[in-house]
C-alpha positions as CSV (number, residue, x, y, z in Angstrom):
1,M,0.0,0.0,0.0
2,S,1.3,3.4,-0.9
3,Q,2.1,6.0,1.8
4,V,-0.5,8.7,2.5
5,P,0.8,12.0,1.1
6,L,1.8,14.8,3.6
7,I,0.6,18.3,2.6
8,S,2.2,21.2,4.5
9,V,0.5,24.6,4.6
10,V,2.4,27.8,5.4
11,D,0.1,30.8,5.9
12,D,0.0,33.5,8.5
13,D,-3.8,33.6,8.5
14,D,-5.2,31.2,11.3
15,S,-8.6,30.8,9.6
16,M,-7.0,29.9,6.2
17,R,-4.8,27.3,7.9
18,E,-7.8,25.8,9.7
19,S,-9.9,25.8,6.6
20,L,-7.2,24.1,4.5
21,S,-6.5,21.6,7.2
22,G,-10.2,20.5,7.3
23,L,-10.4,20.2,3.5
24,I,-7.1,18.3,3.1
25,R,-7.9,15.9,5.9
26,S,-11.4,15.3,4.4
27,V,-9.8,13.9,1.2
28,G,-7.5,11.6,3.2
29,F,-4.2,13.4,3.2
30,K,-2.0,14.0,6.2
31,I,-1.5,17.7,7.0
32,M,0.9,19.9,8.9
33,T,0.3,23.7,9.2
34,F,2.8,26.5,10.0
35,A,2.2,30.2,10.7
36,S,5.5,31.3,9.0
37,A,8.2,30.3,6.6
38,E,10.7,30.3,9.5
39,E,8.5,27.9,11.5
40,F,8.3,25.5,8.5
41,L,12.1,25.7,8.0
42,S,12.8,24.9,11.6
43,W,10.6,21.7,11.4
44,P,13.1,18.8,11.2
45,R,10.7,16.7,9.0
46,R,10.1,19.3,6.3
47,A,11.7,17.1,3.6
48,D,8.8,14.6,4.3
49,T,6.4,17.1,2.7
50,D,4.9,15.8,-0.6
51,C,3.3,19.2,-1.4
52,L,3.7,22.6,0.1
53,I,0.8,25.1,0.0
54,L,2.4,28.5,0.5
55,D,1.1,32.0,1.0
56,V,2.9,34.7,-1.0
57,R,2.7,37.5,1.5
58,M,3.7,36.9,5.1
59,P,5.6,38.7,7.8
60,G,9.3,37.8,7.8
61,M,10.3,35.5,5.0
62,N,7.7,35.6,2.2
63,G,6.6,32.7,0.1
64,L,8.9,33.4,-2.9
65,E,11.8,33.6,-0.5
66,L,10.9,30.3,1.0
67,Q,10.6,28.7,-2.4
68,R,14.1,30.0,-3.4
69,R,15.5,28.7,-0.1
70,L,14.1,25.2,-0.7
71,V,15.6,25.2,-4.2
72,C,19.0,26.4,-2.9
73,D,18.9,23.7,-0.2
74,R,18.0,21.1,-2.8
75,T,14.8,20.2,-1.1
76,P,12.6,19.5,-4.1
77,I,9.0,20.0,-2.7
78,P,6.2,20.8,-5.2
79,V,4.8,24.2,-4.3
80,I,1.3,25.6,-4.7
81,F,1.1,29.3,-4.1
82,I,-2.1,30.9,-2.7
83,T,-2.5,34.7,-2.4
84,A,-5.0,37.4,-2.0
85,H,-2.6,39.9,-3.6
86,G,-2.0,38.5,-7.1
87,D,0.1,40.4,-9.6
88,E,1.4,39.1,-12.8
89,E,5.1,39.7,-12.0
90,T,4.9,37.6,-8.7
91,R,2.9,34.9,-10.5
92,A,5.5,34.7,-13.2
93,Q,8.4,34.5,-10.7
94,A,6.6,31.7,-8.8
95,L,5.8,29.6,-11.8
96,S,9.3,30.1,-13.4
97,A,10.9,28.9,-10.2
98,G,8.9,25.7,-10.5
99,A,5.6,26.3,-8.7
100,V,2.9,23.8,-9.7
101,E,0.1,26.4,-9.4
102,Y,-0.6,30.0,-8.3
103,L,-4.1,30.4,-7.0
104,L,-5.8,33.7,-6.1
105,K,-7.9,33.8,-2.9
106,P,-10.7,33.0,-2.8
107,F,-10.1,29.8,-4.8
108,S,-12.4,26.8,-5.2
109,E,-11.8,23.6,-3.3
110,E,-11.8,21.8,-6.7
111,A,-9.0,24.0,-8.1
112,L,-6.8,23.4,-5.0
113,L,-7.4,19.7,-4.9
114,K,-6.6,19.5,-8.6
115,A,-3.3,21.4,-8.0
116,I,-2.5,19.0,-5.1
117,D,-3.2,16.0,-7.2
118,T,-0.9,17.3,-9.9
119,A,1.8,18.2,-7.3
120,I,1.9,14.7,-5.7
121,T,1.9,12.9,-9.0
122,S,5.5,12.3,-10.2
123,D,4.7,12.6,-13.9
124,G,2.9,15.9,-13.4
125,R,-0.5,14.6,-14.6
126,P,-3.4,14.2,-12.2
127,A,-3.5,10.9,-10.4
128,S,-6.1,8.5,-11.7
129,G,-9.1,8.0,-9.4
130,H,-9.4,11.6,-8.2
131,E,-11.6,13.8,-10.3
132,G,-11.7,16.9,-8.1
């Protein structure tokens, strides 16, 4: 039997973390939540993360900086960005650095689950059996 994927969420908004946690658990994934990029980086098991859902704007280290740090540290975790402050330049930076998706808040549960499905599938295509 395959291992249940671990999804980590980094967002400074408590209600967003709680909402995402409930959704992600409801579809059978494991979840860890973090209030900051620094908190995620200090977690010794961060490399166990199969998909990272990451807010763009946060106090301290922002989402793009965390993404760059993971790339520099050679910690290849698929990233899905979520943001209430979308601009084309930031979106382009995130995607060119390898982000799987860049979703504007509020986003649909279906859009997020599709992005997670893509992120945790090694060939980049949605896993069979999950149709959103």
